[in-house]
C-alpha positions as CSV (number, residue, x, y, z in Angstrom):
1,M,-45.9,-40.6,-30.7
2,K,-44.2,-43.8,-30.4
3,N,-44.1,-46.0,-33.0
4,G,-42.9,-49.2,-31.1
5,N,-41.1,-51.8,-33.8
6,Q,-41.5,-49.5,-36.8
7,Q,-38.6,-49.4,-38.9
8,L,-37.3,-47.1,-41.7
9,L,-35.9,-48.5,-45.0
10,L,-34.1,-46.7,-47.7
11,F,-36.3,-47.9,-50.5
12,S,-35.0,-47.4,-54.6
13,G,-37.5,-49.8,-56.0
14,G,-34.3,-52.1,-57.0
15,R,-34.3,-55.7,-56.2
16,D,-31.9,-55.4,-53.0
17,S,-33.8,-53.0,-51.3
18,T,-37.1,-54.7,-52.2
19,L,-35.8,-58.0,-51.0
20,V,-35.1,-56.2,-47.6
21,A,-38.6,-54.9,-47.4
22,A,-40.1,-58.3,-47.9
23,M,-37.7,-59.9,-45.5
24,L,-38.8,-57.2,-42.7
25,M,-42.4,-57.3,-43.3
26,N,-42.7,-61.3,-43.8
27,N,-41.2,-61.2,-40.2
28,Q,-43.8,-58.5,-39.1
29,I,-41.8,-55.4,-38.9
30,P,-44.0,-52.2,-40.0
31,L,-41.8,-50.3,-42.5
32,H,-41.8,-46.7,-43.4
33,L,-40.1,-46.4,-46.8
34,I,-38.4,-43.6,-47.8
35,T,-37.0,-42.7,-51.4
36,A,-34.4,-40.1,-51.7
37,D,-35.1,-37.6,-54.7
38,N,-31.7,-36.0,-55.4
39,G,-33.4,-33.8,-58.2
40,C,-31.3,-35.6,-60.8
41,G,-33.3,-38.7,-61.2
42,L,-35.2,-40.4,-64.5
43,F,-37.6,-42.8,-65.3
44,K,-39.5,-43.0,-61.9
45,E,-42.1,-44.4,-62.8
46,P,-41.5,-48.2,-62.3
47,L,-40.9,-47.3,-58.3
48,Y,-44.5,-46.8,-58.1
49,I,-45.1,-50.3,-59.7
50,R,-43.1,-52.0,-57.0
51,Y,-44.3,-49.8,-54.3
52,N,-47.9,-51.1,-55.3
53,E,-46.6,-54.8,-55.6
54,L,-45.5,-54.4,-52.0
55,K,-48.5,-52.8,-50.7
56,N,-51.0,-55.1,-52.3
57,K,-48.8,-58.3,-50.4
58,Y,-48.2,-56.4,-47.0
59,S,-50.9,-53.9,-46.7
60,D,-51.1,-54.0,-43.0
61,L,-47.5,-53.9,-42.5
62,L,-46.4,-51.0,-45.2
63,I,-47.1,-47.9,-43.0
64,T,-46.0,-45.2,-45.6
65,H,-44.0,-44.3,-48.6
66,H,-42.5,-41.2,-48.5
67,I,-40.6,-39.5,-51.5
68,M,-37.9,-37.4,-49.6
69,S,-36.5,-34.5,-51.4
70,I,-32.7,-34.2,-50.5
71,A,-31.7,-32.0,-53.6
72,G,-30.6,-29.2,-51.4
73,S,-28.5,-31.1,-49.2
74,F,-27.1,-33.3,-51.9
75,R,-25.9,-29.9,-53.9
76,E,-24.3,-28.9,-50.7
77,I,-22.4,-32.2,-49.6
78,A,-21.4,-33.5,-53.2
79,L,-22.0,-30.9,-56.0
80,L,-21.0,-27.2,-54.5
81,N,-17.2,-28.0,-54.3
82,I,-17.1,-30.7,-56.9
83,E,-14.1,-29.3,-58.9
84,N,-12.1,-29.1,-55.5
85,D,-13.4,-32.7,-54.6
86,I,-12.2,-34.1,-58.1
87,L,-8.7,-32.4,-57.6
88,K,-8.2,-33.6,-54.0
89,F,-9.4,-36.9,-54.2
90,Q,-8.7,-37.9,-57.8
91,K,-12.3,-39.8,-57.9
92,N,-15.9,-38.8,-58.8
93,L,-17.4,-39.6,-55.4
94,V,-20.4,-37.6,-56.2
95,L,-22.9,-40.9,-55.2
96,L,-20.9,-41.2,-52.1
97,G,-22.0,-37.5,-51.3
98,E,-25.5,-38.6,-52.2
99,K,-25.7,-41.3,-49.8
100,L,-24.5,-38.8,-47.0
101,A,-27.3,-36.6,-47.7
102,M,-29.7,-39.3,-47.8
103,M,-28.6,-40.7,-44.5
104,A,-28.8,-37.1,-42.7
105,H,-32.4,-36.8,-43.7
106,A,-33.4,-40.7,-42.9
107,I,-31.6,-39.9,-39.4
108,V,-33.8,-36.6,-39.0
109,Y,-37.0,-38.6,-40.2
110,C,-36.2,-41.0,-37.4
111,I,-35.9,-38.9,-34.7
112,R,-39.1,-37.1,-35.5
113,N,-40.7,-40.1,-35.6
114,E,-39.3,-41.9,-32.9
115,I,-38.0,-44.8,-35.0
116,K,-34.8,-46.7,-34.0
117,I,-33.5,-48.5,-37.1
118,I,-32.6,-47.7,-40.5
119,N,-32.3,-50.3,-43.1
120,D,-31.1,-50.1,-46.8
121,G,-30.3,-52.8,-49.4
122,L,-26.7,-52.7,-49.7
123,T,-25.0,-55.8,-50.8
124,K,-21.3,-57.0,-50.8
125,Y,-21.4,-58.3,-54.3
126,Q,-22.0,-54.4,-55.4
127,D,-19.1,-53.2,-53.5
128,R,-17.2,-51.7,-56.5
129,F,-19.6,-49.1,-55.6
130,S,-18.1,-46.6,-53.1
131,E,-21.3,-46.3,-51.0
132,Q,-21.6,-49.8,-51.0
133,R,-18.0,-50.5,-49.6
134,E,-17.4,-52.1,-46.1
135,I,-15.6,-48.7,-44.8
136,A,-18.7,-46.5,-46.0
137,K,-21.1,-49.0,-44.3
138,T,-19.1,-48.7,-40.9
139,Y,-18.7,-45.0,-41.3
140,L,-22.7,-44.6,-41.7
141,Q,-23.1,-46.8,-38.8
142,N,-20.9,-44.8,-36.4
143,L,-22.8,-41.5,-37.4
144,C,-26.1,-42.9,-36.8
145,T,-25.1,-44.3,-33.2
146,E,-24.3,-40.4,-32.5
147,Y,-27.7,-39.7,-33.0
148,N,-29.0,-42.9,-31.2
149,V,-30.4,-44.5,-34.5
150,I,-29.3,-48.2,-35.5
151,Y,-28.0,-48.5,-39.1
152,K,-28.5,-51.8,-40.5
153,S,-27.9,-53.6,-44.0
154,P,-29.6,-56.8,-43.5
155,I,-28.5,-58.6,-46.8
156,Y,-24.9,-57.4,-47.1
157,E,-23.2,-60.3,-46.4
158,S,-25.9,-62.9,-47.4
159,S,-26.7,-62.0,-50.8
160,I,-23.6,-62.8,-52.8
161,H,-25.0,-62.3,-56.4
162,V,-27.9,-60.7,-58.2
163,D,-29.2,-64.1,-59.0
164,D,-29.4,-65.0,-55.5
165,V,-31.5,-62.0,-54.9
166,K,-33.9,-62.6,-57.9
167,N,-34.5,-66.2,-56.5
168,K,-35.3,-64.9,-53.3
169,L,-37.7,-62.2,-54.6
170,L,-39.4,-65.0,-56.6
171,R,-40.0,-66.7,-53.2
172,F,-41.8,-64.1,-51.9
173,G,-43.9,-63.8,-54.8
174,L,-42.3,-60.7,-56.0
175,S,-41.0,-59.8,-59.6
176,P,-37.2,-60.3,-59.8
177,K,-36.8,-57.1,-62.2
178,S,-35.2,-53.8,-60.9
179,M,-37.7,-51.2,-60.8
180,E,-35.7,-48.4,-59.6
181,G,-35.1,-45.0,-61.3
182,V,-32.1,-43.9,-63.1
183,T,-29.9,-41.2,-62.0
184,I,-28.1,-39.2,-64.2
185,F,-24.5,-39.9,-62.2
186,G,-24.7,-43.7,-62.5
187,S,-21.7,-45.2,-64.2
188,T,-19.7,-41.8,-64.3
189,A,-17.0,-43.1,-61.4
190,S,-14.2,-45.4,-61.4
191,N,-13.2,-47.4,-58.2
192,A,-12.0,-45.6,-55.3
193,S,-9.9,-47.0,-52.5
194,D,-10.9,-47.4,-48.9
195,E,-8.5,-44.6,-47.8
196,V,-9.9,-42.2,-50.2
197,I,-13.4,-43.3,-49.4
198,L,-13.1,-42.7,-45.7
199,Q,-11.2,-39.2,-46.4
200,Y,-13.9,-38.1,-48.3
201,L,-16.6,-39.1,-45.5
202,K,-14.6,-37.4,-42.9
203,E,-14.1,-34.5,-45.4
204,K,-18.0,-34.1,-45.3
205,E,-18.9,-34.8,-41.7
206,S,-19.1,-31.2,-40.7
207,I,-21.6,-30.2,-43.4
208,T,-23.5,-33.3,-42.7
209,K,-24.0,-32.9,-39.0
210,E,-24.9,-29.1,-40.0
211,I,-27.4,-30.2,-42.4
212,I,-28.9,-32.6,-39.6
213,T,-28.8,-29.8,-36.9
214,F,-30.7,-27.5,-39.2
215,L,-33.3,-30.0,-40.4
216,L,-34.0,-31.0,-36.6
217,S,-34.3,-27.2,-36.0
218,K,-37.2,-26.4,-38.3
């Protein structure tokens, strides 16, 4: 079944992905909200408060909220060879591996539901995190293109500070509080260079594509 102008949003319940949700639905774009569950999250209850806040405001445009288990793929990409990865790259890149797992499952969801666009809440002001760096964003855009899917980060350039995001949420009548869960891997990594980030992504490319192929064959 064709889904017309429906789009997918990788949704954590945090400020940034919530702002993207509000902006898109304010422009009459129906959304599938996809929250990735890596099996290592804590304190998930606020996420559902945020979902209900959006559902109450945009009920006709919020198509679904799907909790997508990526635990097996996350383990395979980011954890199975973690000792070798840390020795090779001299950095903890687990959350970058999580992003790859998340994108693999999002690509499969799009193909199966005939959705052409994946959005997320990446922002440049948080580019100290490897998964939010421009080099990672460009790599993931190219990966999605291989599967005829467009990957967008609508507020990457325009939201320059967390206060800017808070103000825009208030304009939409939404809470400026962050309502995302907590990952046990948060704040466990130091900054990696662009070169290391790209090297890691390329290292994990074959297993990522193998996972996509496997999931599409199920």
